[in-house]
N, C-alpha and C positions, 0 to 999 in steps of 0.2 A: 369598222363600225357597223354594227346590224341596224335593220331599217328599224327596229322598236326604238334604238337609242338615236336614231336621226331624227325620228319622228317627233320624240320627246324632246330633242334640242330645239327643234322649229318651234314647237309650241311653247317652252319656254321663252325664247327669243320674242314672240310674238307678245307674249304676257310681259316681257321688259318693256316691250316699245309701247304698249297699252299705258303702262305706270306712266312712262316718261312723257307720253302725250296727254296724259290725265289734265282735264282743264282745271284754272283756279276757280274757284264757286263762284267769283265776284268778275271773270272773263267778260269783256264788252261784247256786245251783240252787233257790234260794226253797223250801228244805226246813224251816226252822224257822219258830217264831213271830215272830221277828224280819223276816222277807220275806214270809211267806204268813199273811195274814190270815185266812184259813180254818182255820187250825190251832186247836184248841181244847185249852184246859188250865185247870188248878187250882193255886192257890198255897196249899200247907198251912201250917201254924201252927209245923211242925218244920222244922228247916234241913238234913233229910236225908232219903233215900228208899232203900228197899232195893230191888234188882233179883237175880233167882234164875233159875237154870237147874237142869236136873239135876245138874251137875257145880260150876257156878261161881257164887258170891254176892258180888254188889259193893253198896258203900254209896255214895251218891253224896252230895257235901256242897256248899252254896255256901262262901261266905268269911266264916261266921260260926263261932264256936266252938261244939264239939260235946262233949258229955259223956255217953255211954251207955255201957252194959256192953261192946259190941263196939268201942267207939272211946273208952277214957278220956282225958280231957285232950287231945282233937284242938284244935288251936291255930286261932286266927283267922286269916284270909288265905290258908289252903290249902285249896284248891277242885278239885273233880275227884272221883277215886274215891278216898276215904280209905281204904277198905277192899277188898282183893279176895283171895277165898280159894277154895281147892278141894276136893272133898270127900275127895281123897287126902292133903291136907295143910292142917289147921285154923289154918295161923299166916298172917298178913297179909302178902300180898308187899311191899307198902308200909309206911314207918315210918311209925305209928299218927298220931304227931302231925302228921305232914305228909300227902302223897296223892302219887297218879299220875295222868296226864293232867292235871297241874295248871296252868293259863293263868298263866304266871308275869309276862311283860315284854312292854312295847311300848315301842319305842324307833326312832331314825332315826340312832343311832350317834355322836349331837353329845351331849358331857356337859351343855353348857349347857341343852339341850333335856331332860335327863333329870331333871325335878323330884323323881322318885319312882323309885327303881328298880323296885320291886315292885307297879306301877299296879294291875294286875288285882286284888292283894289288898286294896288301900284302900280302894276305892269299893265300895259295896254291890251284892250279885247277889241277883237272885230266882229261887228253886227253883221250875219249873215242873214239873207231872205232867201228861204226855200221857196216857198209860196205864199200865197194869201193869207194862209193860217200857220204858217210854221216858220220860226227863226231861232237861228242860234248865235250862240256868243263863245266864239272860239279864243282862244287864248295860248299865244306862244309859250314855250318852256319859261317859267318865271326864274326872276334874276337870282333866288335863294334856292329852294329846293329844285329848281329845275323840272317843274311838272308841267307838261303840255295838256289843255285839257277842251272840250266843247259841251256846251250845256244845249240841249235842244227844248225849246217850248211851243207845242202845238196844242191849237184851239180846235176841240172838236165841236160838232154842230149845238150840242147840249150845253156849251159851255165849260166842260171839262178842260183843264190844262195838263196835258200830258208832258211830263219833263223826263227829259232821257239826258244822264251825264256820264261823259266819257273822258277816260284820262290815261294818258302814259307817262310814266316817270322814266326822265332821260338821264338820270345820272343816281350813284347809289349816296343819296345824300340824308336819308331817313335812317337814323342811327339805333332806333328800337325794334327794326323789322317789321314796322308797320307805316302806314300813311295814315294821318287823321285829318279830316275834312269837316268842313262845318258851313251848314247853312242858316241864315236870320231871315226873319220875318218880322218886320218891324210895325207893329199894331197900332192904328189910331185912335188912341182915346175909346177902347170899348167898355162896357158898362161892368163887364166882369174881367179881370185879370186872367182868370182860372183856364185851363186846357181840360177836356174831358178825353176819358179813353177807357175800353175796357181793360182790366186789370186786377191785382190783387196784393195783399201786402207782400214785400219781399220775402219775409221768413215763412210765407205759407198762408194759406186760407181760400176762401171762395172767391170766385170771380165775380166783380161787381164793375157798376161804372162809377170810374174814380174822378173826382173832381179835384183836380191838382192845383194848388198855389204853392208858390215858393216863399219862405219868408223874407229872404232878400238876395239880391243878385248873386250867383255862385254858391247857394247853399241849397242843397238837396235839389237839384237842378236836372239830372239825368235819369230817366227811366227807361231802364234796360228790357230788351224783349224777354219773355218767361223763357226759360230753359237754357238762357245764353251764360255760361259761366265765364265768358271772356271778359275784361275789362282792361281799358288801357292802362299801361305803366306810364305814369307822369311824375315829373320831380315834386315833392311837397311844396314847393313854392313858385311852381308853374304859373306863369303871366297871363294865361287863357282859364280864367276861374271857374268858365262854364263846363269845360268838356269834361270834367272827371270827378264831378260831386254828386255821387248817387242819391236817389231820392229813395223814400220808404216803400216804393212801389215798383212793382214790375208790369209791364203790359203784355196783355194775352191775346189782343188782335191788333194786325199793323195799320191803324190808323189814329188819328185824334182830331179832336174839335176844338174850335172856340168860336164866340158868338158875339156879335155886335150888330144893335139895332134891327134884331128881328131877322138876322142873316146868318146862316152858318159857314166858316171856312173850314174845310175838312182836307187834312193831308193824309194820303193813302198810300202804303208801300207794298212790295211784295215781300213775303215773310222770310224767304231765303237771304234776302238781302242784309239782314240784321242791323236796320236802322235803328239809332238810337234817338229819342224823343228828348228834347231839352226845352227848358222855358226859364224866362228871367222876368220877373215884375218890372223892370225898369229900365229893360235895354234899350227902348225907343226914346228914353227920356222920361220924365214924372209924369205918370200916367199911362204911358204906353208902353205896355208889356212886348215882349219877343218870345213867338211861338216858331221855335227853331227845331232842328234836327242836325245829326252829326252820323258821319260814316267812317268806318276803319277799314283799311285794307291791309290785313296780315300777310307776311310771307310774301311781299311784292318782288319781282323781276323787273329789271331795267329793261324798257322797248318793250313791255308787255302790256297791253291795254285792257282797262278795269271799267266796269261801269254798275248804273243802278237806273232804274225807272221808279216814278211817282207819279202820283194823280192828285190835282190840286181842283176842289169844286168849290164855288161860291153860291149857296142856294139860299132858298127860303127856309128857315129853321122850323117851322110850323106849315107845312105844305097841307094843303085842302083837297 
């Protein structure tokens, strides 16, 4: 073999290795204690932890029941931010029995595989305290889909809650070559049930500020990112009615707002993560909408780590 052929073969082999080593677009960044063994934490006896800034106070809970003055009769199963308050309004943004940024569903769009509709609620979570401004909710592989996960809640000095979620599928339990995950925020009696985002009609048109209201639970509920043609394949009678009923709009910027008592709750995402906005006019009970989101991991591999980040802010809706 001549030298030219040898060089060509080496370059071809290197290119194959590069293709094989190419990362999944949703590969985890190894931030949480699930993927980063250098993260140090402690596990408290309590099932809650308070994060505070100058303006914002949040109480993070695992999925155990909690009964403290700030959270009377908080129900088991609901995890995430059980209480979110601002110095301008001492009422909890969320329905206190429930929660916000609550890890709610794991699915693959098949009813026969949906042994438990609310799988993250049913299997134990471990509260891990990293420092005074950072906590994690770790969950060992769940009993049905065998998904191991960790969600990190970090509060910055200005009161922004940075949420990082990482997960590892531990078995080939998802039968449609995607992992479907869903987060719910149950809002406590806002004046308007609508969410607001920059978007346009799905069939085309100019970008506008969309005020989106769904007619009923599970109808026109999902707002897809503009330019994304992928949508999950689910059974027609799939029991999670919110996850796959598209709205008449697509969003053009990766954030959406809701308003309550002069304050704005904004959930912001990274464009490359392809988050889908979801809403329900009654998810938290009569008068209590749900301002939710979902995420899909296509072409997943067992024992590979995936993740995304988002930011939640609770601020004065009309700053002066």
